[in-house]
C-alpha positions as CSV (number, residue, x, y, z in Angstrom):
1,M,0.0,0.0,0.0
2,R,1.4,3.4,-1.0
3,V,0.9,6.0,1.8
4,L,1.6,9.7,1.1
5,L,2.4,11.4,4.4
6,D,2.4,15.2,4.7
7,C,5.7,15.8,6.5
8,R,5.9,19.5,5.6
9,M,5.7,20.4,9.4
10,A,8.1,17.7,10.6
11,S,10.5,20.3,12.0
12,W,7.8,22.0,14.0
13,S,7.2,21.3,17.7
14,G,4.3,19.1,18.6
15,V,3.0,18.1,15.2
16,G,6.6,17.5,14.1
17,R,7.2,14.9,16.8
18,Y,4.0,13.2,15.8
19,T,5.0,13.4,12.1
20,S,8.4,11.9,12.7
21,G,7.1,9.1,14.9
22,L,4.4,8.2,12.4
23,A,6.8,8.3,9.4
24,R,9.2,5.9,11.2
25,A,6.4,3.5,12.2
26,L,5.0,3.4,8.6
27,A,8.5,3.0,7.1
28,A,9.1,0.0,9.4
29,R,6.1,-1.8,7.9
30,A,6.9,-4.2,5.0
31,D,3.4,-3.6,3.5
32,V,3.8,0.2,3.2
33,D,5.5,2.1,0.4
34,L,5.9,5.5,2.1
35,V,6.0,8.8,0.3
36,Q,7.0,11.7,2.5
37,V,6.2,15.2,1.4
38,C,8.8,17.5,3.0
39,A,9.2,21.3,3.1
40,V,12.0,22.6,0.9
41,G,15.3,22.6,2.8
42,E,14.0,20.1,5.4
43,A,15.3,16.6,5.8
44,P,12.6,13.9,5.6
45,P,11.8,12.1,8.9
46,V,12.9,8.8,7.4
47,D,15.9,8.6,5.1
48,P,14.7,7.7,1.6
49,G,15.4,4.1,0.5
50,F,13.9,1.2,-1.3
51,L,10.3,1.5,0.1
52,V,10.5,5.1,1.3
53,R,10.5,8.2,-1.0
54,A,10.7,11.9,-0.3
55,V,9.2,14.7,-2.4
56,T,9.9,18.4,-1.8
57,A,7.2,21.0,-1.5
58,S,8.0,24.7,-1.6
59,A,4.8,26.5,-0.7
60,H,3.7,27.1,2.9
61,P,1.4,24.3,4.0
62,F,-1.3,26.8,5.3
63,S,-1.6,28.6,2.0
64,L,-3.9,28.1,-0.9
65,R,-0.7,27.6,-3.0
66,G,0.4,24.9,-0.6
67,A,-2.9,23.0,-0.9
68,L,-2.7,23.2,-4.7
69,E,0.9,22.1,-4.7
70,L,0.1,19.1,-2.4
71,G,-2.7,18.2,-4.8
72,R,-0.3,18.1,-7.7
73,I,2.1,15.9,-5.6
74,V,-0.7,13.6,-4.7
75,R,-1.7,13.2,-8.3
76,A,1.9,12.4,-9.4
77,A,2.5,9.9,-6.5
78,S,-0.8,8.0,-7.0
79,P,-1.0,6.9,-3.3
80,D,-3.6,4.5,-2.0
81,V,-4.2,6.9,1.0
82,V,-3.0,10.4,2.0
83,H,-2.5,11.3,5.6
84,C,-2.3,15.0,6.5
85,L,-1.1,15.7,10.0
86,H,-2.9,19.1,10.3
87,F,-5.8,20.8,8.5
88,A,-3.6,21.5,5.5
89,T,-5.0,19.1,2.9
90,P,-4.6,18.7,-0.9
91,M,-6.7,20.5,-3.4
92,P,-8.4,18.8,-5.0
93,Q,-8.7,15.7,-3.0
94,Q,-8.0,12.7,-5.2
95,A,-7.3,9.8,-2.9
96,P,-8.7,8.5,0.4
97,L,-7.8,11.1,3.0
98,V,-7.0,10.7,6.7
99,V,-6.6,13.9,8.7
100,T,-5.2,14.3,12.2
101,L,-6.5,17.5,13.9
102,H,-4.2,18.1,16.9
103,D,-5.4,21.4,18.3
104,L,-8.6,23.4,18.2
105,L,-7.4,25.8,21.0
106,P,-7.3,28.8,18.7
107,L,-11.0,28.3,18.0
108,V,-12.2,28.0,21.6
109,V,-9.7,30.3,23.5
110,P,-9.7,33.8,21.8
111,G,-6.4,34.9,23.4
112,V,-4.5,32.0,21.8
113,M,-5.0,33.5,18.4
114,P,-5.9,37.2,18.8
115,S,-6.4,37.9,15.1
116,L,-10.0,37.5,14.1
117,A,-8.9,36.9,10.4
118,K,-6.6,34.1,11.4
119,R,-9.2,32.5,13.6
120,I,-11.7,32.6,10.7
121,A,-9.1,31.1,8.4
122,Y,-8.2,28.4,10.9
123,R,-11.9,27.5,11.3
124,L,-12.5,27.4,7.6
125,W,-9.4,25.2,6.8
126,S,-10.2,22.9,9.7
127,A,-13.8,22.5,8.6
128,R,-12.7,21.8,5.0
129,A,-10.3,19.2,6.3
130,V,-13.0,17.4,8.3
131,D,-15.5,17.6,5.5
132,S,-13.2,16.2,2.9
133,A,-11.6,13.5,5.1
134,D,-12.5,9.9,4.9
135,A,-11.3,9.5,8.5
136,V,-10.3,12.1,11.2
137,I,-8.0,11.3,14.1
138,V,-8.0,13.5,17.2
139,P,-5.5,13.1,20.0
140,S,-7.8,13.9,22.9
141,R,-11.4,13.7,24.0
142,T,-11.5,17.5,24.3
143,T,-10.6,18.0,20.6
144,N,-13.2,15.4,19.7
145,R,-16.0,17.1,21.8
146,K,-15.2,20.6,20.5
147,G,-15.4,19.6,16.8
148,V,-15.0,22.2,14.1
């Protein structure tokens, strides 16, 4: 099974640790052909090898350009499943999609993200990810209860 894993945030705190751990776990499976999408200038969480590939993305993951670029990468890689580790998902969605939503704090605690425009964008992107996903993973009961 070919799995495309969005590793564009692998160097970030929090989501980066989750990304690296998941990439290593998937790479260790003999039944997974892993494709890691990495930010330009960043090393992939797992060294590319026989059953692990790395593809570079240059656009910021939270931008429209980043979503379109990820869509082109997905189309070229032809994965069986895409796993995005935040609300940044491909446009258009062309393969079964799993999304992990780590944190809805900016949506429920106004001081965390003071900018109204950024909170609106965060809500819209998160809602789009949930609506387009075939499966959504949340790390806590609180995130699950709050929803998008």
